[in-house]
Backbone as ProteinMPNN parsed JSONL, in Angstrom:
{"seq_chain_A": "MQIFNVQGMSCGHCVKAVTQALQAKDPDAEVKVDLGTKTVEVQSKLSSDTVIEAIREEGYEASLA", "coords_chain_A": {"N_chain_A": [[0.629, -0.966, -0.025], [0.649, 2.129, -1.198], [0.639, 5.648, 0.114], [-0.136, 8.742, -1.007], [-0.123, 11.98, -1.018], [-2.378, 14.716, -2.616], [-2.883, 17.222, -4.234], [-5.702, 19.502, -5.058], [-7.917, 18.158, -5.49], [-11.5, 18.104, -5.286], [-13.965, 17.144, -5.425], [-16.652, 14.355, -6.539], [-16.055, 13.873, -8.829], [-13.062, 14.504, -9.364], [-12.166, 12.295, -7.861], [-13.043, 9.85, -8.965], [-11.589, 10.451, -11.498], [-9.289, 10.364, -11.092], [-8.9, 7.896, -10.06], [-9.749, 6.168, -12.308], [-7.502, 6.857, -13.676], [-5.95, 5.346, -12.637], [-6.511, 3.102, -12.6], [-6.39, 2.218, -15.388], [-3.926, 2.348, -16.057], [-3.243, -0.061, -14.565], [-5.272, -2.678, -13.977], [-5.989, -4.088, -11.772], [-5.701, -2.429, -9.64], [-6.383, -1.149, -6.522], [-7.961, 1.452, -5.33], [-8.143, 4.436, -2.684], [-9.59, 6.843, -2.038], [-9.37, 9.872, -0.521], [-11.32, 12.799, 0.08], [-10.921, 14.326, 2.004], [-8.66, 14.655, 3.597], [-6.805, 14.441, 1.443], [-5.79, 12.899, 0.377], [-4.752, 9.759, -1.822], [-4.58, 6.353, -1.255], [-3.188, 3.577, -2.828], [-3.243, 0.101, -4.14], [-1.14, -1.521, -5.557], [0.898, -2.758, -8.335], [2.345, -1.003, -9.648], [4.864, 1.388, -9.94], [5.518, 4.135, -7.244], [6.57, 6.398, -8.736], [5.732, 6.108, -11.37], [2.5, 5.976, -10.493], [2.473, 8.762, -9.629], [3.099, 10.092, -11.339], [0.972, 9.199, -13.505], [-1.17, 10.464, -11.739], [-0.587, 13.256, -11.993], [-1.239, 13.508, -14.547], [-3.504, 13.807, -14.934], [-3.562, 16.333, -14.048], [-3.672, 16.948, -11.129], [-1.784, 17.535, -8.282], [0.813, 15.648, -6.946], [2.429, 13.849, -4.667], [4.691, 11.588, -2.636], [3.122, 10.381, 0.37]], "CA_chain_A": [[0.046, 0.05, 0.195], [1.388, 3.256, -0.8], [-0.344, 6.829, 0.348], [0.116, 9.862, -1.976], [-0.753, 13.363, -0.888], [-2.866, 14.85, -3.776], [-3.67, 18.563, -4.215], [-6.334, 19.979, -6.406], [-9.152, 17.184, -5.579], [-12.438, 18.334, -4.455], [-15.432, 16.267, -5.82], [-16.467, 13.191, -6.89], [-15.536, 13.765, -10.374], [-11.835, 14.317, -9.017], [-12.125, 11.059, -7.311], [-12.786, 8.771, -10.43], [-10.514, 11.181, -12.379], [-7.87, 9.764, -10.171], [-9.3, 6.643, -9.689], [-9.923, 5.922, -13.698], [-6.282, 7.304, -14.485], [-4.735, 4.411, -11.931], [-6.689, 1.41, -12.978], [-6.01, 2.245, -16.717], [-2.367, 1.671, -15.986], [-3.304, -1.335, -13.4], [-7.073, -2.792, -13.766], [-6.219, -4.809, -10.433], [-5.286, -1.319, -8.812], [-6.994, -1.224, -5.656], [-7.701, 3.218, -4.973], [-8.913, 4.705, -2.177], [-9.006, 8.402, -2.485], [-10.097, 10.425, 0.892], [-11.081, 13.93, -0.123], [-10.564, 15.284, 3.296], [-6.91, 14.853, 3.983], [-6.626, 15.018, 0.115], [-4.508, 11.775, 0.389], [-4.962, 8.629, -2.516], [-4.528, 5.074, -1.037], [-3.188, 2.507, -3.908], [-2.359, -1.022, -3.644], [-0.951, -1.809, -6.845], [1.964, -3.063, -8.98], [2.734, 0.107, -9.95], [5.785, 2.284, -9.044], [5.229, 5.1, -7.086], [6.718, 7.544, -10.239], [4.637, 5.958, -12.295], [1.295, 6.615, -9.686], [2.224, 10.345, -9.625], [2.641, 10.65, -13.149], [-0.608, 9.193, -13.79], [-2.455, 11.772, -11.272], [-0.226, 14.679, -12.762], [-1.351, 13.72, -15.87], [-5.057, 14.398, -14.676], [-3.725, 17.887, -13.48], [-3.42, 17.102, -9.987], [-0.276, 17.859, -7.902], [1.127, 14.439, -5.915], [3.961, 13.26, -4.112], [4.597, 10.411, -1.272], [2.873, 10.861, 2.116]], "C_chain_A": [[0.995, 1.355, 0.263], [0.414, 4.447, -0.891], [0.561, 7.912, -0.375], [-0.951, 11.135, -1.348], [-0.756, 13.875, -2.365], [-3.423, 16.222, -3.733], [-4.348, 19.049, -5.415], [-7.688, 19.046, -6.229], [-9.916, 18.07, -4.564], [-13.7, 17.874, -4.792], [-15.245, 15.134, -6.356], [-15.813, 13.052, -8.337], [-13.754, 13.768, -10.626], [-11.643, 12.877, -8.274], [-12.154, 9.732, -8.636], [-12.241, 9.263, -11.241], [-9.438, 9.904, -12.088], [-7.719, 8.194, -10.592], [-9.168, 5.624, -11.508], [-8.139, 6.006, -14.31], [-5.091, 5.804, -13.8], [-5.446, 3.24, -12.673], [-6.711, 1.186, -14.64], [-4.444, 1.652, -16.787], [-2.18, 0.449, -15.297], [-4.708, -1.727, -13.22], [-6.927, -3.624, -12.661], [-5.707, -3.714, -9.455], [-6.426, -0.888, -7.855], [-6.774, 0.578, -5.214], [-8.379, 3.538, -4.217], [-8.697, 6.575, -2.061], [-10.081, 9.45, -0.975], [-9.934, 12.424, 0.601], [-10.731, 15.21, 1.133], [-9.385, 15.826, 3.863], [-6.541, 14.791, 2.679], [-5.631, 13.79, -0.139], [-5.299, 10.485, -0.76], [-4.149, 7.38, -1.771], [-4.164, 4.198, -2.054], [-2.497, 1.371, -3.316], [-2.444, -1.557, -5.102], [0.456, -2.11, -7.432], [2.958, -1.96, -9.511], [3.893, 0.928, -9.222], [4.895, 3.28, -8.751], [5.485, 6.133, -8.117], [5.794, 7.073, -10.962], [2.938, 6.151, -11.601], [1.482, 8.124, -9.843], [2.229, 10.615, -10.516], [1.265, 10.595, -13.686], [-1.764, 10.283, -13.114], [-2.02, 12.874, -11.587], [-0.958, 14.901, -14.046], [-2.934, 14.074, -15.929], [-5.054, 15.75, -13.946], [-3.638, 17.732, -12.328], [-1.781, 17.034, -9.635], [0.139, 16.564, -7.072], [2.282, 13.906, -5.599], [3.406, 12.328, -2.645], [4.383, 11.088, -0.441], [4.141, 10.51, 2.534]], "O_chain_A": [[1.768, 1.683, 1.163], [-0.495, 4.44, -1.721], [1.79, 7.918, -0.31], [-2.18, 11.146, -1.273], [0.155, 13.733, -3.181], [-4.501, 16.353, -3.152], [-3.845, 19.065, -6.538], [-8.589, 19.349, -7.011], [-9.497, 18.597, -3.534], [-14.613, 18.465, -4.215], [-14.138, 14.707, -6.683], [-15.143, 12.1, -8.738], [-13.182, 13.285, -11.603], [-10.46, 12.537, -8.314], [-11.268, 8.946, -8.969], [-12.216, 8.501, -12.208], [-9.026, 8.925, -12.71], [-6.843, 7.556, -11.176], [-8.538, 4.578, -11.661], [-7.695, 5.302, -15.216], [-4.005, 5.405, -14.219], [-4.756, 2.475, -13.347], [-7.019, 0.093, -15.114], [-4.001, 0.716, -17.454], [-1.093, -0.126, -15.36], [-5.36, -1.154, -12.348], [-8.039, -4.093, -12.417], [-5.262, -4.141, -8.39], [-7.387, -0.292, -8.342], [-5.677, 0.995, -4.843], [-9.54, 3.216, -4.468], [-7.658, 7.234, -2.025], [-11.294, 9.483, -0.771], [-8.952, 13.138, 0.802], [-10.44, 16.406, 1.112], [-9.12, 16.91, 4.383], [-5.429, 15.32, 2.692], [-4.701, 13.921, -0.935], [-6.484, 10.273, -0.506], [-2.928, 7.536, -1.749], [-5.258, 3.785, -2.439], [-1.617, 1.362, -2.455], [-3.458, -1.923, -5.697], [1.318, -1.516, -6.783], [4.159, -2.121, -9.728], [3.84, 1.106, -8.005], [3.875, 3.537, -9.391], [4.499, 6.815, -8.397], [4.874, 7.856, -11.2], [2.124, 6.527, -12.445], [0.485, 8.73, -10.235], [1.413, 11.457, -10.891], [0.579, 11.504, -14.152], [-2.776, 10.762, -13.626], [-2.86, 13.774, -11.569], [-1.252, 15.982, -14.557], [-3.462, 14.57, -16.924], [-6.025, 16.268, -13.394], [-3.373, 18.882, -11.978], [-0.851, 16.658, -10.349], [-0.653, 16.584, -6.131], [3.082, 13.524, -6.453], [2.383, 12.329, -1.96], [4.965, 12.142, -0.184], [4.467, 10.66, 3.712]]}, "name": "protein", "num_of_chains": 1, "seq": "MQIFNVQGMSCGHCVKAVTQALQAKDPDAEVKVDLGTKTVEVQSKLSSDTVIEAIREEGYEASLA"}
């Protein structure tokens, strides 16, 4: 399980965009987004750099928590 701080998320659309971006790269990825704490928990075979890049491609700032 990797945890990322993600800035710029504010609604259900943001949650869906981030989740779909990660699952496009790893269909088996488990993604939990917490808008309150601006964190995304990811259980995946993807590297942390790949996860961060996928989130940034959606327009959000991401870093390892």
